[in-house]
N, C-alpha and C positions, 0 to 999 in steps of 0.2 A: 453208747459207742462201744460193740466188742475192743476187747486188749488188741487182739491180734488185727485189727482193722488201724486200728489207730497206733501200733507198732508199724506197721508199713509205709503210713502216712509220715509220721516222724520220722524214721529211717532213710524214706526216700528223699526229706529234705534234708536231712545231714549228708546222706552221701552227693546231694547235687553241691548243697555248701562247700563241703571238703575238697570236692576236683576246683570249684573257684579259687580256693584261699591256697592249696598244692598250688597252683597254678601261678598265683600271685607271689609266693615265695620262691620257687623256684623263678620267678622275670627279675626279683631282685637281683640272684646271687648272677644269673646271665648279664644285666646289667652291668653290677659292678665287679664281674669279672673281666670289663673290657677294661677298667682302669690300671693305670700304672701300680705294678704289685710285684711282689716277689710269688716267686711259686709256690711257697710255701705259705705265703698268706690268704691265696689261692684257694690251694688246697683247706685249710683253716675253715676259710668262709664257707665252703662245701658241706664238710665236717660238722660246723656248726648245725647246717642246717637240717641232716641227719639226727643229728645227736637230740635236737630241740624236738624232731618229730618222732624222736624214740624208734630210730630203724637205724643205729648205725649196725649193730649188730646184724640184722640181717641184711645189709649188706655188706658187710666184711665177710659173714658166710658164702655169701656168693661170689663175691670179686674179689681177687688176690690184691689188685691195687684200685687207688682213687682215682677216676678222669672223669671230667665233666662230664663226658660222653658218655659213661658207664653212669653215673647219678641221674640223668635225665631219663635214662632209659629205664631206670630201676623206678623211678618216680612218677611216669608217663605210662608206660607200657607192658610194665612186669605183670603179668596175671596172676603171679605168685606175691606180689605186694597187696594186700587189702587195701593200701592206701593209697595205690597208684591213681593216677587220674583216669588212666580205663579201666582199671576196677570200680571205682569209684559210679560212675558213669553207668556201669553196667550194674552195679548194685541198686543206684539209684533207680533204672530203668525197671526190674527184676520187680523191685517192690510198689513200684506205679502199677507195673502190670498185676500184682495180685489184689491192686484195690481200684480196677479201671470202673469199677459201677459206681464207686464214690467220686471219682475226679469228673471233671467236667471234658466235653470232646478234647478241646482245645489244652488242658493242662494233659494229658494222655499221648496225644500227638507229638508233644513236643518234648517230652521226655523220649518215648522213640524214637522221634528224626536225632534228637542230640545222638543218641545209640548209635544209630546208623550212619550219620555223618563222623563221625567219631572217627568209625574203622576205615571210612573210606581216605580222612585225612592222615591217618599213621599209613597207610599203605602208599600213600603220594608222597611221603618223605618230606613232608612240611615241616618235622619236628627240628631234620636236622638241616635242613634249607633257609628255615627262620624260625627259631624255637618262639620269640619273640609275638608271631603273629600268629602261631597256635594256640600261645599262652591267651592273646586277646581273643581268640574263638570258644574258648572254652568259657571264660568271663561273660563273654556274649549270651552265650549259652544260658549261663546261671541268672543273669539277670532277665533271659526270656522266658525264662521257667518261674520266677516270681512276679514278673509283670503278669504273665497269664493266669497265674493262680489268684493273686489280687484281684483283676478286675474280669476273671467268669466265674470263680466260687462263692456260692452262700458262705456267708459269713458265720458256720454253722463249729459243731466240735469238730469237724475233719479239718475246717480252715486254722484252726487255731492250735490244733498238733501240727501241721505242717508247719507254721509259724514259729510254735517250740523249738521243733527242731532246728530250725533254720538259725535262730539267732543263740542259742548254746551251741552250735559247733562255729559261728561265727567271732562269741566271745573266744573260744578254746583256739582257733587260727590267729586271731587278732592279737591276743597275747603273744603264743606263738613265733609271728614274724616280727614282731616289736623285741623279743628275747631273742631271735639269730643274731642281732648285735653283739649281746653281752654274753651271749652265751658262752664262758672260758676264753674271751676275747680278750688279746695283748696281758692273758695273768692276773686282770685285777680282781682282787681279793669280793665277792659280793656283787660284781658284776655293776661298779658304781661308774658313774660319766665321767671321763677323762677328756680335754681336749685334744685331738690328734694332734701329729707334728703337722703336718699338712692342711691345713684347712682350707684350702679348695677342693682336695680330694674327701673332706669331710663333707662338703658341701654337697659333691655329687651323690655321697651314700646317701645321705639323708635324704636328698632329694627323689631317689632311688626308691626308698623305702615311704615316703611320702605317695609316689605314682603310682606304687604296688599296689595300695589301699585306696587309689583315687582320692587323694586327701591331697596333692598338690595344690591346687585353686583353692581349696575351702583354707588350707592353714595361710595363704599369702590375705585372702578374706578378715582370716580370722585374727592374725596379728602383725599384716604389714610389714614383714622385717624381717630381717636374716634370719637362716634357718639354725636353729638351735638344738642338740638332744632333749632337753629339758621341755622344749615347748611341744616338739614330736612327741615325747611321751607325753604331757598331758592332752593335748588333742587327742592321742587314739586310745587313752585312759578316762581320763574326766570330762570330756566333754562333752553335754547332753545332745549338742545340736550337730556331731559328728555322727555319720552314721554307722560307721563303723569300729565306731569307741567302747571299750568294752564298760561304761556306764549305760549308754541307748543298749547296748545290747540285753546289758541284764531288765533295763526298764520294760522291755518289749517282754523279755522272760516272765519278767511277775506279772504283767498286763494278761498274757498268756494262760499262765497257769490260775490265774484267778478267774477264767473263762472257762475253764475243764474242770475246775478243783471238784472234790469227791468227799467221801465220807472218812477218809484215812490220808488225804493229803495236807491237812491243817500242817506239820511238820515240814514239809517239804516247802511249802508256800513261805513260812518263817526261815528256813534256811535261806532260799532263794533273796528274801527280804533282806536279813543283814547282807547278804553279800552287797548286796543291791546299796545299801544302807552306807554301807563302808566307802564305796567310790565315791557315792553324793557327797558327802561329808568331807573327802580325803582331799589334804592337799600336798600337791607333787612334790614339793621343798620336802615332806617329810619320810616320804615315801624314797624320794633319791637316796636322802640321808642316810636310811637303813638298807638300801641296796636294790638296784630295781631288780635284778635278776632275781634276788631272794624273794619280793614281792609277787612277780611274774609266776615263779616258783608254785609258792603257796596258792594264787588262784588258780592255777591248773589244776590243782588237786583238788582244791571247792567245785570246780566245773567239774570234773568228772566225778565228785560225789554228789551233785546236783543230778548228773544225767542216771546216775545208779538210781539215785530217789525218784525221779519219774519214770523210771521203768519199773520198779518195785510198784509203784503207785497207781501207773495207770495202764504200763505196756505189759509184752511178754518181758518177762525177768529173765535179765542176762545170765549167761551161763555162768556157773561158780569157778 
């Protein structure tokens, strides 16, 4: 397959997944903002989300003050923010358009209709009236795109590059969603987990985190007990049977890399394999003892490096 074709397929999938995960992260903050808390605590929550998305400087450059309304506008519709939902869905559609001949008709039409529908929904004021409903729509369209890909495309190199992009992006974003809780939170060094003063509020917060990654029912089936931060971290990191966990994502990355391997990709496969093995044989107690935030920061650095290696070996190299 031509590297440019693989590049378009890979980034089409990444942008679609990024839009979904941005919606999930925003939905956590919208839900938790409804809980009783001080204005300072609420602002810190939004700042943590921008910080872990590496967008704090860009936001501060554009806005003098932080308000939830401005954060939503910046993260959803701002064309100057390349990670906004609108920008991601636009880029996903443009990458799909560039390789229409490789996609099935259904796969292309799903991407194109998502882009068209998004413009109508943003004009209608749905985001302002009911942000959670808008985020649910974004998640639904991402689910539809994946389902159509799996259900209609030949499982050839094109399919595997799409899947590779999906799971690299999902691993990155699951780590960010989990790290929002610990990124500079409460001044705890290293991001260790500490019990909150109000256990009821803590329950609602972690329930929101679980719902944001479609894991609330999964948690109940897996643990059948009260929600604790330690088990949430274990579920979202180390459970291979949890579809959005870091381990599950890395298993898919390793499998799809094997399907597209070439003469220069052996080092990249080994790099991915080591990251997968580290998660597979990790212990959540040891991770928490060393600091969850520090662990997730290192994981994000390695996922970024893995993405660069994939681009170097298979795709159009990223600009230096």
